[in-house]
C-alpha positions in Angstrom: -72.3 34.7 4.0 -75.6 34.4 5.9 -77.0 37.9 5.6 -80.4 39.6 6.2 -81.5 42.8 4.5 -83.3 45.3 6.7 -85.5 48.0 5.0 -87.7 50.7 6.4 -89.7 53.2 4.4 -90.9 56.8 5.0 -93.7 57.6 2.6 -95.3 61.1 2.2 -98.8 61.1 0.8 -100.7 64.2 -0.3 -104.3 64.1 0.8 -107.1 64.5 -1.8 -108.7 67.6 -0.3 -110.1 70.5 -2.3 -108.2 73.0 -0.3 -104.9 73.2 1.6 -104.2 72.2 5.2 -104.6 75.5 6.9 -106.2 77.9 4.3 -108.8 78.0 1.6 -106.3 78.0 -1.4 -106.9 75.2 -3.9 -105.1 71.9 -3.6 -104.5 71.5 -7.3 -101.7 69.9 -9.4 -100.5 71.7 -12.5 -101.8 75.2 -11.9 -99.9 78.3 -13.0 -97.0 78.8 -10.5 -97.8 80.9 -7.5 -101.5 81.3 -8.2 -102.9 79.1 -5.5 -101.3 81.1 -2.6 -102.4 83.4 0.1 -101.0 85.1 3.2 -101.5 82.0 5.3 -99.6 79.5 3.1 -97.0 82.1 2.3 -96.4 82.7 6.0 -97.1 86.4 6.1 -96.8 87.9 9.6 -100.1 87.9 11.5 -101.8 85.3 9.2 -103.4 82.5 11.2 -103.9 78.9 10.2 -107.3 77.1 10.4 -107.3 73.3 10.4 -108.9 71.6 7.4 -111.4 69.1 8.9 -111.5 67.0 5.7 -107.8 66.5 5.9 -108.2 65.2 9.4 -110.9 62.9 8.2 -108.8 61.5 5.4 -105.8 61.1 7.7 -107.9 59.2 10.2 -109.3 57.0 7.4 -105.8 55.9 6.6 -104.9 55.2 10.2 -108.0 53.1 10.7 -107.6 51.2 7.4 -104.0 50.3 8.5 -105.1 49.1 11.9 -103.5 51.9 13.9 -104.3 53.1 17.4 -105.8 56.6 17.0 -104.9 59.4 19.5 -108.0 61.4 20.5 -106.0 64.4 21.8 -103.6 65.8 19.3 -101.4 68.8 18.7 -99.5 70.4 15.9 -95.8 71.3 16.2 -93.3 73.6 14.4 -90.3 71.9 12.7 -87.9 74.8 12.3 -85.3 75.0 9.5 -84.3 77.3 6.8 -84.8 76.4 3.1 -86.2 78.5 0.2 -89.3 76.2 -0.2 -90.3 76.9 3.4 -91.8 80.4 3.5 -92.5 80.5 7.2 -89.1 79.2 8.3 -90.9 76.2 9.9 -93.1 73.4 8.8 -96.3 72.5 10.7 -96.2 68.8 11.6 -96.7 66.4 14.4 -93.5 65.6 16.3 -93.7 63.5 19.5 -97.5 62.7 19.4 -98.5 61.5 16.0 -102.2 60.9 15.5 -101.8 57.2 14.6 -99.4 54.5 16.0 -98.7 50.8 15.9 -100.6 49.8 12.8 -99.7 47.3 10.0 -100.2 46.7 6.3 -100.9 43.1 5.3 -99.3 42.2 2.0 -100.7 39.8 -0.6 -98.0 37.4 0.5 -99.7 37.4 3.9 -96.8 39.1 5.6 -97.6 42.0 7.9 -95.4 45.0 7.8 -95.6 47.0 11.0 -96.1 50.8 11.1 -94.4 52.9 13.7 -96.6 55.9 13.1 -98.6 58.0 10.7 -98.5 61.8 11.3 -100.1 64.8 9.7 -98.2 67.8 8.3 -98.1 70.4 5.6 -96.2 70.2 2.3 -93.5 72.6 1.3 -93.1 74.6 -1.9 -91.3 73.3 -4.9 -87.9 74.3 -6.4 -87.8 74.4 -10.2 -84.4 74.5 -11.9 -84.2 76.0 -15.4 -81.6 75.5 -18.2 -79.8 78.7 -17.2 -79.0 77.4 -13.7 -81.6 79.4 -11.9 -83.8 78.1 -9.2 -87.4 79.3 -9.4 -89.8 78.8 -6.5 -93.4 77.7 -6.9 -95.4 77.9 -3.7 -98.6 76.4 -5.0 -97.8 73.2 -3.1 -96.9 75.0 0.2 -99.5 74.0 2.8 -101.0 71.0 0.9 -102.1 68.4 3.5 -99.8 65.4 3.9 -99.6 62.3 5.9 -96.2 60.6 6.5 -96.3 56.8 7.0 -93.3 55.4 8.8 -92.8 51.6 8.7 -90.9 49.4 11.1 -87.8 47.8 9.6 -89.8 44.7 8.7 -89.1 44.6 5.0 -86.4 42.2 3.9 -86.0 42.5 0.1 -86.4 45.0 -2.7 -89.3 42.9 -4.1 -91.0 43.0 -0.7 -90.6 46.8 -0.6 -92.3 47.0 -4.0 -95.1 44.8 -2.9 -95.6 47.0 0.2 -95.7 50.3 -1.8 -98.1 48.8 -4.3 -100.4 47.5 -1.6 -100.3 50.8 0.3 -100.9 53.0 -2.7 -103.8 50.8 -4.1 -105.5 50.9 -0.7 -105.1 54.7 -0.4 -106.5 55.2 -3.9 -109.3 52.8 -3.2 -110.3 54.7 -0.1 -110.0 58.0 -2.1 -107.4 59.3 0.4 -105.0 60.2 -2.4 -104.4 59.6 -6.0 -100.8 58.5 -5.1 -99.4 59.6 -8.5 -95.7 59.5 -7.8 -94.8 61.3 -11.1 -96.8 64.3 -9.8 -95.3 64.2 -6.3 -98.5 63.2 -4.6 -96.7 60.2 -3.2 -93.0 60.4 -2.4 -90.8 57.7 -0.8 -87.5 57.7 1.3 -86.0 54.3 1.9 -83.6 53.2 4.6 -81.5 50.1 4.2 -78.7 48.2 5.9 -77.6 44.6 6.2 -76.7 42.3 9.0 -74.3 39.3 8.9 -76.3 36.8 11.0 -73.2 34.8 11.8 -71.2 37.6 13.4 -74.0 40.2 14.1 -72.1 42.8 12.2 -74.3 45.5 10.7 -73.6 48.0 7.9 -74.5 51.6 8.6 -77.9 52.7 7.4 -78.2 54.4 4.0 -81.1 56.7 3.3 -82.2 57.2 -0.3 -84.3 60.3 -0.7 -87.4 61.2 -2.8 -87.6 58.3 -5.1 -90.3 59.0 -7.7 -91.6 55.6 -8.9 -92.3 52.2 -7.6 -89.9 50.7 -10.2 -87.1 53.0 -9.0 -87.7 52.1 -5.3 -87.1 48.4 -6.2 -84.1 49.2 -8.4 -82.5 51.6 -5.8 -82.9 49.0 -3.1 -81.5 46.2 -5.3 -78.4 48.4 -6.0 -78.0 49.2 -2.3 -78.5 45.6 -1.2 -75.7 44.5 -3.5 -73.5 47.4 -2.3 -74.1 46.6 1.4 -73.4 42.9 0.8 -70.0 43.9 -0.8 -69.2 46.0 2.3 -69.7 43.1 4.6 -67.7 40.8 2.3 -64.8 43.3 2.5 -65.1 43.5 6.3 -66.4 47.1 6.1 -69.5 48.7 7.6 -69.7 51.8 5.4 -70.9 55.2 6.7 -74.2 56.6 7.8 -75.2 58.6 4.8 -77.9 60.1 2.5 -77.8 59.0 -1.1 -79.9 59.8 -4.2 -81.1 57.5 -7.0 -79.9 58.2 -10.6 -82.5 56.9 -13.1 -80.0 57.2 -16.0 -77.0 55.5 -14.4 -79.2 53.1 -12.4 -77.2 53.6 -9.3 -77.3 55.5 -6.0 -75.0 58.4 -5.5 -73.6 59.8 -2.2 -75.1 63.2 -1.2 -74.0 63.8 2.4 -72.9 62.2 5.7 -75.4 61.7 8.5 -73.1 61.5 11.5 -75.3 63.8 13.6 -79.1 64.3 13.7 -80.6 67.7 12.6 -81.7 70.1 15.4 -85.1 71.2 14.2 -85.9 72.9 17.6 -89.5 71.5 17.6 -92.1 73.4 19.6 -95.9 73.3 19.9 -97.6 75.5 17.3 -99.2 78.3 19.4 -101.5 79.4 16.6 -103.3 76.0 16.3 -105.4 74.9 19.3 -105.1 71.4 20.6 -107.3 69.0 18.6 -109.8 66.8 20.5 -111.4 64.1 18.4 -114.5 62.4 19.8 -115.3 58.7 19.8 -118.3 59.4 17.7 -116.2 61.1 15.0 -113.7 58.2 14.9 -116.5 55.6 14.9 -118.3 57.4 12.0 -115.2 57.2 9.9 -114.5 53.6 10.9 -118.0 52.5 10.0 -117.9 54.3 6.7 -114.8 52.5 5.5 -115.6 50.2 2.6 -114.4 46.6 2.3 -110.7 46.9 1.7 -109.1 45.6 -1.5 -107.3 42.6 0.1 -110.5 41.4 1.8 -112.5 42.0 -1.4 -110.0 40.0 -3.4 -110.2 37.1 -1.0 -114.0 37.2 -1.1 -114.2 37.2 -4.9 -111.9 34.2 -5.0 -113.8 32.2 -2.3 -117.4 33.3 -3.1 -117.2 33.6 -6.9 -114.5 31.1 -7.7 -112.7 33.8 -9.5 -109.0 33.6 -10.6 -106.6 35.5 -8.4 -105.6 37.7 -11.4 -109.2 38.7 -12.2 -110.1 39.2 -8.5 -107.1 41.4 -8.0 -107.8 43.6 -11.1 -111.4 44.2 -9.9 -110.7 44.5 -6.1 -108.0 47.1 -6.4 -110.0 49.5 -8.5 -112.9 50.9 -6.4 -115.0 52.0 -9.4 -114.5 48.7 -11.3 -115.4 46.8 -8.2 -118.6 48.8 -7.7 -119.5 48.4 -11.3 -118.9 44.6 -11.1 -121.0 44.2 -8.0 -123.9 46.3 -9.2 -123.9 44.6 -12.7 -123.7 41.1 -11.2 -126.8 41.8 -9.1 -128.7 41.9 -12.4 -126.7 39.2 -14.2 -126.0 36.7 -11.4 -123.1 35.2 -13.2 -119.9 36.6 -11.5 -117.3 35.1 -13.9 -119.3 36.2 -17.0 -119.8 39.7 -15.6 -116.1 40.0 -14.7 -115.0 38.8 -18.1 -117.1 41.4 -19.9 -115.8 44.2 -17.6 -112.2 43.2 -17.8 -112.2 42.6 -21.5 -114.7 44.4 -23.8 -115.7 47.2 -21.4 -112.2 48.0 -20.2 -111.1 48.2 -23.9 -113.8 50.9 -24.5 -112.8 52.7 -21.3 -109.2 52.8 -22.3 -109.9 53.9 -25.8 -112.1 56.8 -24.6 -109.9 57.6 -21.5 -112.9 57.4 -19.3 -113.7 55.8 -15.9 -116.9 53.8 -15.0 -118.3 56.9 -13.3 -117.9 59.1 -16.3 -119.1 56.8 -19.1 -122.6 57.1 -20.6 -123.4 53.4 -20.4 -125.7 52.6 -17.4 -125.4 49.5 -15.3 -128.9 48.5 -16.3 -128.2 48.5 -20.0 -124.8 46.9 -19.6 -126.4 44.1 -17.6 -129.1 43.7 -20.3 -126.3 43.3 -22.9 -124.5 40.6 -20.9 -127.8 38.8 -20.3 -128.5 38.8 -24.1 -125.2 37.0 -24.7 -125.5 34.8 -21.7 -129.0 33.6 -22.7 -127.9 33.0 -26.3 -130.3 35.6 -27.6 -127.4 37.2 -29.6 -124.1 35.7 -30.4 -120.9 37.2 -28.9 -119.9 39.0 -32.1 -123.2 40.8 -32.2 -123.1 41.5 -28.5 -119.6 43.1 -28.9 -120.9 45.3 -31.8 -123.9 46.3 -29.7 -121.6 47.3 -26.8 -119.6 49.6 -29.0 -122.9 51.4 -29.9 -124.6 51.5 -26.5 -121.4 52.6 -24.8 -121.9 55.9 -26.4 -125.7 56.1 -26.5 -126.9 54.1 -23.5 -129.7 52.6 -25.6 -131.6 49.4 -24.6 -129.6 46.6 -26.3 -132.7 44.3 -26.4 -134.7 46.9 -28.3 -131.8 47.5 -30.7 -131.4 43.7 -31.3 -135.2 43.4 -32.0 -135.4 46.4 -34.3 -132.4 45.2 -36.4 -133.5 41.6 -36.4 -130.3 40.5 -34.7 -131.8 38.1 -32.1 -130.3 34.7 -32.3 -132.5 31.8 -33.5 -132.6 29.0 -30.9 -135.7 27.2 -32.1 -134.7 23.6 -32.0 -137.2 22.4 -34.6 -136.2 25.0 -37.1 -132.4 24.5 -36.5 -132.8 20.8 -36.9 -134.4 21.3 -40.3 -131.6 23.6 -41.4 -129.0 21.0 -40.4 -130.9 18.3 -42.3 -130.8 20.5 -45.4 -127.1 21.2 -45.1 -126.3 17.5 -44.7 -128.4 16.5 -47.7 -126.7 19.2 -49.8 -123.2 18.3 -48.9 -122.7 14.5 -49.0 -119.0 14.9 -49.9 -118.4 16.8 -46.6 -119.9 13.9 -44.7 -117.4 11.5 -46.4 -114.6 13.9 -45.6 -115.5 13.8 -41.9 -115.7 10.0 -41.9 -112.2 10.0 -43.4 -110.9 12.2 -40.5 -110.9 15.6 -42.2 -112.1 17.8 -39.2 -112.2 21.0 -41.3 -115.2 19.7 -43.1 -117.3 19.9 -39.9 -116.5 23.6 -39.7 -117.6 24.0 -43.3 -121.0 22.4 -42.4 -121.4 24.7 -39.4 -120.7 27.7 -41.7 -123.3 26.5 -44.2 -125.9 26.3 -41.5 -125.1 29.7 -40.2 -125.3 31.1 -43.7 -128.8 29.6 -44.1 -129.9 31.4 -40.9 -128.2 34.6 -42.0 -125.8 34.4 -39.1 -128.5 34.3 -36.5 -128.6 30.5 -35.8 -127.4 29.5 -32.3 -124.0 27.9 -33.0 -124.1 25.7 -30.0 -127.5 24.2 -31.1 -126.2 23.8 -34.7 -123.1 22.0 -33.4 -125.2 19.7 -31.3 -127.5 18.7 -34.1 -124.6 18.1 -36.5 -122.8 15.9 -34.0 -126.0 13.9 -33.4 -126.6 13.4 -37.1 -123.0 12.4 -37.9 -122.9 10.0 -35.0 -120.1 11.8 -33.2 
């Protein structure tokens, strides 16, 4: 059969504000249940919401980054339904006039996935189910600011869906809009999928899979559904319009409920929140403050610095590593060498100490000094790595340490040539071995020369003189 998979995503993203959307309670993951609450986010009668300007700023940042049209005049609506996690009996959201429309996300594969809209809303509380079958409500999350990103049905495979979510989340993290930690619920994804037989134009009914909690699970759930929808078409069936859930243990989706009719949320304008008017100046200030986005940065690193796509991607998609790379390279002026030190030795130190570039003791200045010591052959790589382990904790000047400990590499050509002459005169049997094709003898001679210089001779210079003397 000649089929096409059609996928659309609805992604909820919690914004990285200090406080909630309409009150001054902390926006904080992991607090003791029901401690970050107040009359406003608990929906007490007479409590009035006040809009969080930082939440609006972060929401606009996302809209502008994803090439959306921004509405200057906005309103908030009430979405009315009853559920224990919704203390007010309604959720404050944007219904028919979202703040951002008609954007797109460009994938590394160069495909553009269109966005129908992004709208602002508040999060609900969280239901916790215990071993005794009870449901306990935690309202710390109630009122946390969210944006919901709704894609067009432009995604055509589970792999493409994974690529989209990875691109979206890395961009949001880079712009410090959200940490996008799916395991903590700061990013949640609903997927919609159906399939069309391109020869007959028959389409399966749409399946919605709710609240998937990892990027891996998104791809797995869609792969399962893609196969299921394909089987429906092969059996001349269209299935039912339904909501399903993903089972991480069984690795399959499970039917939850039919969706024959839409829900009646009885939307109405929220009378407690005045209409929001956003000036051109406010939008322009946010737009002008946006940093170079990861995709553009990656392309620049590849084109400008001749960096591999893998290295460029690792740096470009981590804002702190990218900033560290650019600041360090200003002092080193060797992009590939700088990138290699950051992605290998420094990243190892960061991982071991569970730190980030902005929390480590090591300064850019001393890190660059260390790279320059190795680049200019003033110390060998092993010495440089040992120095890094020390200055990572102390932020001492590596040049000063190398001088004090007599670690500076000897590159004096005249001196090293004399050392090589001595080694050759002392080891005639090794010269014969090399002439007879025994390559290991060459390494032995290098080792003897390094021994005479107490490990401080420049290996490249020693190798060069040996090859010249041996006629290689």
